[in-house]
C-alpha positions in Angstrom: -12.2 24.8 -24.1 -11.9 22.8 -27.0 -14.4 19.9 -28.7 -13.2 17.3 -26.3 -13.2 19.4 -23.3 -16.8 20.4 -24.1 -17.9 16.8 -24.5 -16.1 15.7 -21.0 -17.8 18.7 -19.7 -21.2 17.9 -20.5 -20.7 14.4 -19.7 -20.9 12.9 -23.1 -17.2 11.3 -22.9 -16.9 9.9 -19.6 -13.3 8.7 -20.2 -13.8 6.7 -23.0 -10.5 5.3 -23.3 -8.2 3.1 -21.0 -7.4 5.0 -18.1 -3.2 4.3 -18.4 -0.9 3.1 -21.4 -0.7 -0.9 -20.7 2.8 -2.1 -20.3 4.1 -4.9 -22.4 5.7 -6.8 -19.4 4.9 -7.6 -15.8 8.0 -6.2 -14.4 8.2 -2.9 -11.9 7.0 0.0 -14.3 10.5 1.9 -15.1 10.1 5.8 -16.4 9.0 6.1 -19.8 9.3 9.2 -22.0 7.8 12.8 -21.6 3.6 12.4 -20.7 1.6 14.7 -22.8 1.9 18.2 -21.8 -1.2 20.3 -20.7 -2.3 22.3 -18.0 -3.3 20.7 -14.9 -6.8 20.8 -14.3 -6.8 22.5 -10.5 -10.1 21.3 -8.5 -10.7 24.8 -6.7 -7.2 25.3 -5.5 -5.3 22.6 -3.3 -7.3 23.1 0.0 -6.4 21.2 2.9 -8.3 18.0 3.2 -10.7 17.0 6.1 -8.9 13.6 6.7 -12.3 12.1 8.0 -12.8 8.2 9.0 -12.8 6.1 6.2 -16.5 5.0 5.1 -18.1 2.3 3.5 -18.4 3.1 -0.3 -21.9 4.4 -1.9 -20.9 3.2 -5.5 -21.7 -0.5 -5.2 -25.1 0.2 -7.0 -23.4 2.4 -9.9 -20.7 -0.6 -10.1 -23.2 -3.1 -10.3 -24.7 -1.5 -13.4 -21.6 -2.0 -14.7 -21.9 -5.5 -14.1 -19.4 -5.5 -11.4 -19.1 -6.4 -7.8 -17.7 -3.7 -5.2 -15.9 -6.3 -3.2 -14.4 -8.5 -6.1 -13.4 -5.9 -8.9 -11.0 -6.8 -11.8 -8.2 -4.5 -12.7 -8.9 -1.6 -14.8 -6.8 -3.1 -17.9 -9.4 -6.2 -17.4 -12.6 -4.2 -18.3 -14.4 -3.5 -21.3 -14.8 -0.3 -22.5 -18.5 0.1 -22.0 -17.1 -1.0 -18.1 -14.4 1.2 -18.2 -16.7 4.5 -19.3 -19.1 3.5 -16.1 -16.4 3.0 -13.8 -14.5 6.0 -14.8 -18.1 8.0 -13.8 -17.3 6.4 -10.5 -14.3 7.9 -10.1 -15.3 11.7 -11.2 -18.3 11.5 -8.5 -15.7 9.9 -5.8 -13.3 12.8 -6.3 -15.6 15.9 -7.5 -14.0 16.5 -11.0 -14.5 16.3 -14.6 -13.0 13.9 -16.7 -10.0 16.3 -17.7 -9.2 16.4 -14.1 -7.1 12.8 -15.2 -7.6 13.5 -19.2 -5.8 15.8 -21.5 -8.2 17.8 -23.1 -7.3 17.4 -26.7 -6.0 13.8 -26.4 -7.9 11.5 -24.3 -6.2 8.5 -24.9 -2.7 10.1 -23.8 -1.0 8.9 -20.6 -0.9 11.8 -18.1 0.2 11.7 -14.7 -3.5 11.5 -13.0 -4.0 8.8 -15.1 -1.4 6.9 -13.5 -2.1 8.0 -9.8 -5.8 6.8 -10.3 -5.0 3.4 -12.0 -2.2 2.3 -9.3 -5.3 3.8 -6.5 -7.8 1.4 -8.2 -5.5 -1.7 -8.5 -3.4 -1.9 -5.9 -5.5 -0.1 -2.8 -9.2 -0.1 -3.8 -9.3 -3.8 -4.9 -6.9 -4.9 -2.1 -8.7 -3.5 0.9 -12.0 -3.5 2.8 -13.0 -2.3 6.4 -12.1 -3.9 9.5 -15.7 -5.4 9.9 -15.7 -6.5 5.9 -17.8 -3.6 4.3 -16.4 -2.8 0.8 -14.4 0.1 -0.1 -13.9 2.4 -2.9 -12.6 5.8 -4.2 -15.6 7.8 -2.4 -14.6 6.1 1.1 -11.8 8.1 1.4 -12.0 10.9 -0.9 -15.8 12.1 -0.4 -16.3 14.2 -3.2 -12.8 16.0 -3.2 -9.5 15.3 -4.6 -7.8 16.5 -2.2 -8.2 14.3 1.0 -5.1 14.7 3.5 -4.0 18.2 5.2 -0.4 18.3 4.3 0.0 21.3 6.3 0.9 19.1 9.7 2.9 16.1 9.2 2.4 14.3 12.4 -1.7 15.0 11.8 -1.4 13.4 8.7 0.8 10.4 10.1 -1.6 10.3 12.8 -4.9 10.1 10.3 -3.1 7.3 8.1 -2.4 5.2 11.4 -5.8 5.4 12.9 -8.0 5.8 9.6 -5.9 4.0 6.7 -4.2 1.4 8.6 -6.4 1.6 11.8 -9.9 0.9 10.0 -8.7 -1.0 7.4 -7.7 -4.9 6.5 -6.5 -6.7 3.2 -8.6 -8.5 1.3 -6.2 -11.7 1.0 -6.1 -11.8 5.1 -2.7 -10.9 5.5 -2.0 -8.2 8.1 -2.7 -4.5 7.0 -0.1 -1.6 7.6 2.0 1.2 6.0 3.7 -0.9 3.0 0.2 -2.1 1.7 0.4 1.5 0.2 4.0 2.8 0.3 5.6 -0.3 -0.2 8.6 -2.2 1.3 11.1 -0.1 2.1 8.3 2.3 2.3 8.5 5.3 -0.3 6.6 8.1 1.6 6.7 10.1 -1.6 4.8 7.5 -3.8 2.5 9.7 -5.6 5.5 11.6 -7.0 7.1 8.3 -7.8 3.5 7.1 -9.8 3.7 10.3 -11.4 6.9 9.6 -12.6 6.6 6.2 -13.9 4.0 4.0 -16.1 1.0 2.4 -14.4 2.2 -1.2 -14.1 -0.8 -3.9 -15.3 -2.1 -6.5 -12.9 -0.8 -9.8 -14.0 -2.4 -12.8 -13.9 -1.3 -15.6 -11.6 -1.6 -19.5 -11.8 -3.5 -21.4 -8.8 -3.2 -24.9 -8.5 -6.6 -25.6 -10.3 -4.8 -24.1 -13.1 -7.5 -21.2 -13.2 -6.4 -17.6 -13.6 -7.0 -15.3 -10.8 -6.1 -11.7 -10.6 -3.8 -10.5 -7.8 -2.8 -7.0 -6.6 0.8 -6.5 -6.1 1.1 -6.9 -2.2 4.1 -7.3 -0.6 5.2 -10.5 1.0 4.4 -11.1 4.3 5.6 -14.0 7.1 4.2 -15.1 10.4 3.0 -12.1 12.8 3.0 -12.9 16.6 0.4 -11.5 17.7 -1.3 -10.9 14.5 -2.8 -7.8 15.3 -0.9 -5.1 17.1 -4.1 -3.2 17.4 -5.1 -0.1 15.7 -2.8 1.9 16.8 0.3 -0.4 17.0 -0.4 -0.1 21.1 0.4 -3.6 21.6 4.0 -4.0 19.5 6.1 -1.2 21.2 9.0 -1.1 18.1 6.1 -0.9 15.6 4.2 2.0 17.8 7.6 3.7 17.2 8.0 3.0 13.5 4.4 4.4 12.9 4.8 7.3 15.7 7.9 8.4 15.0 10.4 7.1 12.4 7.3 7.8 10.0 6.8 11.2 10.8 10.7 11.8 10.7 11.0 10.0 7.4 8.2 11.8 5.7 9.1 15.3 7.0 12.8 15.0 6.1 13.8 16.1 9.6 17.2 14.3 10.1 17.8 15.2 13.9 14.5 13.5 14.6 15.4 10.6 12.7 18.7 10.1 14.1 17.4 10.4 17.6 15.1 7.7 17.1 17.3 5.5 15.1 19.2 5.5 18.1 16.8 4.0 20.3 16.2 1.3 17.3 19.6 0.6 17.5 19.1 -0.8 21.5 16.0 -2.7 20.6 18.5 -5.5 19.2 17.3 -9.1 20.5 20.2 -10.8 19.4 24.0 -9.8 20.0 25.2 -11.4 16.8 22.5 -9.4 14.6 24.2 -6.5 12.8 21.0 -4.7 13.8 22.6 -2.2 16.1 25.4 -1.0 13.7 22.9 -0.6 10.8 20.4 1.4 12.9 23.8 3.7 14.3 25.1 4.1 10.8 21.4 5.5 9.6 21.3 7.7 12.5 24.9 8.8 11.7 23.7 9.8 8.2 20.5 11.0 9.1 22.4 13.6 11.8 24.8 14.7 9.1 21.5 15.6 6.7 22.1 12.5 4.7 18.6 11.5 4.7 18.8 8.8 1.6 21.3 6.9 3.1 19.4 7.0 6.3 16.4 5.4 4.5 18.7 2.8 2.8 20.0 2.1 6.5 16.3 1.3 7.5 15.4 -0.9 4.3 18.6 -3.0 4.8 17.5 -3.9 8.5 14.2 -4.9 7.2 15.5 -7.3 4.5 17.5 -9.1 6.9 15.9 -9.0 10.2 11.8 -8.2 9.8 10.8 -11.5 9.1 12.2 -12.9 12.3 11.5 -10.0 14.2 7.4 -10.3 13.5 7.8 -14.1 13.9 9.3 -13.9 17.5 10.0 -10.4 19.1 7.0 -8.0 18.2 6.3 -7.8 21.7 9.7 -6.8 23.1 10.1 -3.7 24.8 12.5 -0.9 23.4 14.7 1.0 25.4 
């Protein structure tokens, strides 16, 4: 272990540099040049995570010691160097890893894949979410001392856990409805961690308010009116949303072409208006999935969402699916 690794191991260097290279623009991140080459830190081997319920954070006092309110955290790039040190100590405790779990041992300021993930997790999830009862959440709320929190051996089990815990137990701080798109985006990227590793983490940008004050907002997806506003923790009150979360998401996440084709055929029959191209788009996606073209099938989902999702949310959420 080199000099920096030894300092990190003993706790004197608690990630004293920014978590990721700052981007000069506020546009979506684009692929950058090669990041620093290093041997990845491996925490105990990639063991299956426990997939427990989301818990209220225990990091409030540690963050308060850094002059931060766990209920209203600024973006990572807005923290002072002293605050970053304290915040990153909470990362190491929450995930049970040393500083070199994310930092390159001999090049602490260098960009790494895990720094990219950590920055986006903090900026775009931790700051954006609370428990449904309003209790604050933080990295430890899901990770609870372990880097790997999911049991990826069973895709259906992971999807159910995300539906019941990561959606069902949480709410967005902006008051809008929380669903898969809060984390996975729209259209959803079910391999978002791989995507994040390949792109520099974007900065959170300031937005002008009518009072001309600058407030910092996570880049959450836009949301139209939803009637009813809440489909229940397991989407049981909105039939199509239940199918999307329990069947479509499992098929797409596991690249199961036949299963995706079958469920898209069902979705095609749910079109509420004969003049909509919903049915045509969905059947085209089903055909693509059946022949094994999962990329094209997923594009059909995005196309249908772009055209009809706002109207569906506002007027048809309780409509039965044949």
